[in-house]
C-alpha positions in Angstrom: 19.1 -0.3 -22.1 18.4 3.4 -21.8 15.0 2.9 -23.4 13.9 0.7 -20.5 15.0 3.2 -17.7 12.4 5.7 -18.7 9.3 3.5 -18.2 10.8 2.1 -15.1 11.5 5.5 -13.7 8.0 6.8 -14.7 6.4 3.7 -13.1 8.3 4.1 -9.8 7.7 7.8 -9.5 3.9 7.3 -10.4 3.5 4.8 -7.7 5.4 6.9 -5.2 3.2 9.7 -5.8 0.1 7.6 -5.2 1.7 6.6 -1.9 1.3 10.2 -0.7 -2.3 10.4 -1.5 -2.8 6.8 0.0 -1.2 7.9 3.2 -3.5 10.8 3.7 -6.5 8.5 2.9 -5.2 5.9 5.4 -4.8 8.6 8.1 -8.4 9.7 7.4 -10.2 6.6 7.5 -8.4 4.4 10.1 -9.5 4.4 13.7 -7.2 5.5 16.5 -6.5 3.4 19.5 -7.3 5.0 22.7 -4.4 6.1 25.0 -4.4 7.3 28.5 -1.8 9.7 29.7 0.0 8.9 33.0 2.9 10.1 34.8 4.9 7.3 33.1 3.9 8.4 29.7 1.1 7.1 27.3 -0.4 3.7 27.9 -3.0 1.9 25.9 -6.4 2.6 27.4 -8.3 -0.4 26.3 -5.9 -3.4 25.6 -8.7 -5.3 23.9 -9.2 -2.6 21.3 -9.6 -3.5 17.7 -8.4 -0.2 16.4 -4.9 -1.4 16.0 -5.9 -4.4 13.8 -8.4 -2.1 11.9 -5.6 0.2 11.1 -3.6 -2.6 9.5 -6.7 -3.7 7.8 -7.3 -0.3 6.2 -3.7 -0.1 5.1 -3.9 -3.4 3.4 -7.2 -2.6 1.7 -6.0 0.9 0.4 -2.6 -0.3 -0.8 -4.0 -3.7 -2.2 -6.6 -1.7 -4.1 -4.1 0.6 -5.5 -1.9 -2.4 -6.3 -4.9 -3.9 -8.4 -5.5 -0.6 -10.2 -1.7 0.0 -10.8 -1.2 -3.5 -12.1 -4.1 -3.2 -14.6 -3.1 0.3 -15.9 0.4 -0.8 -16.1 -0.3 -3.9 -18.3 -2.5 -1.8 -20.6 -0.1 1.1 -20.9 3.1 -0.5 -20.7 2.8 -3.3 -23.4 6.1 -2.2 -25.1 8.2 -2.3 -22.0 6.9 -5.3 -20.1 10.0 -6.0 -18.1 10.8 -2.5 -17.1 7.1 -1.8 -16.2 6.9 -5.0 -14.2 10.1 -4.1 -12.3 8.8 -0.6 -11.7 5.5 -2.0 -10.3 7.7 -3.9 -7.8 10.0 -1.1 -6.8 7.2 1.6 -7.0 4.8 -0.6 -5.1 7.5 -0.9 -2.2 8.1 2.8 -2.4 4.4 3.7 -2.5 3.7 1.5 0.6 6.4 3.0 2.6 5.4 6.5 1.7 1.8 5.5 2.6 3.1 4.3 6.1 5.4 7.5 6.6 2.7 10.0 5.5 -0.1 8.2 7.4 1.9 8.0 10.5 3.1 11.7 10.2 0.1 13.6 9.5 -2.0 12.3 12.4 -2.0 12.9 16.2 1.5 11.5 17.3 2.6 10.4 20.7 4.5 13.6 21.4 1.4 15.7 20.5 -0.8 13.5 22.7 1.6 13.9 25.7 1.8 17.7 25.1 -1.9 18.1 24.8 -3.1 16.3 27.9 -2.2 16.5 31.5 -1.5 13.3 33.4 -4.6 11.7 34.7 -7.7 10.0 33.5 -7.8 11.9 30.1 -8.1 9.4 27.1 -6.8 10.7 23.9 -6.5 9.2 20.4 -3.0 7.7 19.8 -0.7 7.7 16.8 -1.4 5.7 13.7 1.0 2.9 13.1 1.3 -0.6 11.7 1.4 -3.7 14.0 1.5 -6.3 11.2 4.4 -5.2 9.0 3.5 -7.8 6.5 0.8 -5.7 5.0 3.6 -3.6 3.6 3.7 -6.0 0.6 0.4 -5.9 -0.4 0.6 -3.1 -2.9 3.5 -4.7 -4.8 2.3 -8.2 -4.5 -1.2 -7.5 -5.8 0.3 -5.2 -8.7 2.7 -7.8 -10.0 0.3 -10.5 -9.4 -2.5 -8.8 -11.3 -0.1 -7.8 -14.1 1.0 -11.4 -14.4 -2.5 -12.7 -14.5 -3.5 -10.4 -17.3 -0.2 -11.2 -19.3 -1.0 -14.9 -18.8 -4.7 -14.7 -20.0 -3.4 -12.7 -23.0 -0.6 -15.0 -23.9 -2.9 -18.0 -23.5 -5.5 -16.4 -25.9 -2.8 -16.0 -28.5 -1.1 -19.4 -27.8 -1.0 -22.1 -30.5 -1.5 -24.6 -27.6 -5.1 -23.3 -27.3 -5.9 -25.2 -30.4 -3.7 -28.4 -30.0 -5.3 -30.5 -32.8 -4.9 -28.2 -35.8 -8.1 -26.4 -35.3 -8.3 -23.1 -37.1 -7.5 -20.0 -35.0 
């Protein structure tokens, strides 16, 4: 039991650490929705803006790409501890996605900073980065576990006796 805890913990910590870098990347490449500062607070300056959807898309692309890389690396590196590494991919992918969201939302222009930086009126400022589609939070663990399973399935099929059902030589 204790032999499986170490690969699980290493996998979770590695993916969580990647989540910090992914959050900074997401904060750097995602467009910000324009907000107008009024006496009532900040309001969306252009209700038809695509910046909110683009931020969700960039989050899915970054975390999904990392899920693909992590799933492949975990399959090649963790062949001795398959179950522990697979569970680590799932838990670490969730932790990494949540850290990506937190870091990307924190290290950007937040609503408090926007209100403090602009006087009420016609000034338009970039808003805080946030997710509007919370379903993209599962892209990292879903892609990582799915790719891991795909690689294991292809490897298992290659070595399977069912591949040669009629007694053909292996």
